[in-house]
C-alpha positions as CSV (number, residue, x, y, z in Angstrom):
1,X,-8.5,1.7,15.9
2,X,-10.4,0.4,18.9
3,X,-11.2,4.0,20.2
4,X,-13.5,4.7,17.2
5,X,-15.4,1.4,17.2
6,X,-18.7,0.8,18.9
7,X,-19.7,-2.3,20.9
8,X,-20.7,-5.2,18.6
9,X,-18.5,-3.9,15.7
10,X,-16.8,-6.4,13.5
11,X,-13.2,-5.6,12.9
12,X,-10.8,-7.3,10.5
13,X,-7.0,-7.4,10.5
14,X,-4.9,-8.8,7.7
15,X,-1.2,-9.3,7.2
16,X,0.8,-10.0,4.1
17,X,4.3,-10.5,5.4
18,X,6.2,-13.7,6.4
19,X,8.2,-11.7,8.9
20,X,5.3,-11.8,11.4
21,X,3.8,-15.2,12.4
22,X,0.1,-15.7,12.8
23,X,0.7,-16.0,16.6
24,X,2.7,-12.8,16.8
25,X,0.1,-11.0,14.7
26,X,-2.8,-12.2,16.9
27,X,-0.9,-11.3,20.0
28,X,-0.3,-7.8,18.8
29,X,-4.0,-7.3,18.0
30,X,-5.1,-8.7,21.4
31,X,-2.5,-6.6,23.3
32,X,-3.7,-3.5,21.5
33,X,-7.3,-4.2,22.4
34,X,-6.4,-4.9,26.0
35,X,-4.4,-1.7,26.3
36,X,-7.6,0.2,25.2
37,X,-9.7,-1.8,27.7
38,X,-11.6,-3.5,24.9
39,X,-12.7,-7.1,24.7
40,X,-12.6,-9.1,21.5
41,X,-14.1,-12.4,20.4
42,X,-12.4,-14.2,17.5
43,X,-15.1,-15.1,14.9
44,X,-13.0,-16.0,11.9
45,X,-9.4,-16.6,10.8
46,X,-7.9,-17.6,7.5
47,X,-4.8,-17.9,5.4
48,X,-3.9,-17.5,1.8
49,X,-5.9,-19.4,-0.9
50,X,-4.7,-22.3,-3.0
51,X,-3.5,-19.9,-5.7
52,X,-0.7,-18.9,-3.2
53,X,0.7,-22.3,-2.2
54,X,3.2,-22.7,0.7
55,X,5.4,-25.5,1.9
56,X,4.7,-25.2,5.6
57,X,3.7,-22.6,8.2
58,X,7.4,-21.7,8.8
59,X,8.2,-21.1,5.2
60,X,8.5,-17.7,3.6
61,X,5.9,-18.6,1.1
62,X,3.3,-18.6,4.0
63,X,2.6,-14.9,4.4
64,X,-1.1,-14.0,4.0
65,X,-3.3,-14.3,7.1
66,X,-6.3,-12.6,8.6
67,X,-8.3,-12.4,11.8
68,X,-11.9,-11.2,12.2
69,X,-13.2,-10.2,15.7
70,X,-16.4,-9.0,17.3
71,X,-15.8,-6.1,19.6
72,X,-17.7,-7.1,22.8
73,X,-17.1,-3.9,24.8
């Protein structure tokens, strides 16, 4: 994905699985950018809305998450 984006592009990534934590998800994104020699700046992050309640961040009911980045170079 990073190969086709120009500098100052906004790129969004979302996940809807409880099998991947937010930390693992973000690490995967950053590693992919790094392997393409691209630099990211996190500009927004979020989780599921109140209509998808969850008990805690380790519970299977917590599964929706997203990250929005600005591609610096």
